[in-house]
Phi, psi and omega in degrees: 000329180298322178296322178296319179294319179298315178298323179295318178297320178299317179295320179296319177300319179294317179298318180293333176281314182296323185247034186296337179261006181240033184297319180294323178294320178295322177294323176298316179297323177294323175298319180301323182271006181296130181303333182293342177296334179298323182270326186264339183238301186293324179296306179301319180299312182288321186298318183277348173270322178200112188300321181298319179294318179300316179295321180293326177301316180294316179301313182294316180297315182294316181292319179297317181289323177296312178297323179299318179295318179296315178301317182297318179295323183282315186282337174059042185287142178278164171243144186303319188293337174257329181298318183295337180280335188250343188297140176274003177289345181238156169262171179299332181280332185254358184295124180290154174255118176259125179292138177251155181228178185292345178253007185289317197277061173297146187261347180272166173302162192266347188237129355275171181292125178289322177302313182291319186289310182289314183295319180294322179295314182291314180295328176298316178298313183296316181292312182295320179289325175299314180295326182285307185288333178276355179054045179288119180254346181292123178298321181298318181292322178295316179297319180297316182298313182287331175295319177296322176302313181295320181296315180298315181293322177297317180296316179298315181296318178297321181294322180294324176286319181303318182276006173067029176260348177216149168277156180304319182294336180285322178285327176295317177297320180297314179295318181300310180292322180298317178295321177298317178296316178299318179296318180295312185278351176293338182261004182259129179276137178271353184291334183270355182282144179242179179301327179299323179295317180294317179295317180298317179298317180299316180293318180298317180303312184288316185290318180294325178294316179295321178295319178297317176302315182296318180296317180297319177293323182296329180270009173090014179254162181259111180292346180256019184301325184289331177295319177298320178299315181298316180294328183283319191251358177291138183296328178224129184298332181289350177273357177268108186257137180292333182278012171257002179287157180296323183292328176294320179299315180293323176300318178296317180296312183295317182290326178294316178295317180295315180295318179293321178298315178297316183296325184276326192239343183256316184266150178291146184229173173244130177285113184266011182293336180265000181289150179291163178297327178297317177294324178299317178296319178298315180299316179297316182297313180298317181298317181292322179295314180294320178300317179295319180297314180296319181293326182282344180284123184271123180280150176295134184275353182220136356289157188297323180293327176293322179301312182289327177294316178293324177297318178299311181296324182301313183284328175299311181294325179298315181291323177296319179297313184293317187277324188256332185257312183303317181298344179281348178278117185226088183281334186244131181291151180213133181295336182249065181290140178282142177265154181290132176195169178283132178259149179282000000 
């Protein structure tokens, strides 16, 4: 594995040289691949275009991110920005210098890449469902759609390596597993799922994560070892963000599933299938604006349990707002208005 890491560092050095004047663009691409976009951007977009696709996006994103966290804890993967500082493969005279950026200092273990895994799973669902529901028969259009999928994922993966937060093999593993998850869940209907399924998923996410933490501690290892690495080797301490921890990711997954379950099955809704396209655009726009506002609001980091509790509540309320409140906004008249009813 050390040889793989050395080759990875060499590739990262080349990327940082080739794109040395495009650092802001690379950081933007890394933002594009952030797993939270699945909940804050792709879900509202998909939900108001096709509810079944929107619900599947949340399921795929949550399961992919949960599995990613479990894999990271088990595989104990290094990240380039700290590995290169500690590796005995180099001497002090030959040790490469990897440039760090404001998004470099991720706090979780590095393998597989969560950006690559979650984003590839969600985009796979979006592309395949678009081709299915739009009944696209043109070979050229299908080739174009999947080519764009590959281009976006390649760009995201290159950016993750460029900022020295992942080795190349970690992003390749992430995309591979993400596509597999997308393929599996692409054939599963969300119409048969009930509130019990959403609640069970939320409970499973939290309990399995806590159990994994407990097992790792029981065998004498530190499940938070990567956080210490990030704090030790990050070029600037302000680049170490609490919302990049694995437990925050699982909190987001569990709260999103719980919030969506409540929004779909507990609270009264408006069937938006009859709304005009103009209203659909309004609904998407409002949801994205509110999502951005909520995401930009910084939660207090102390005490730590309050931080995670507020994070849980934040995503529950966000899903309730998008599913139950936004569809009631109807600026444009439509002859086929949807009536209020319980949606599956």
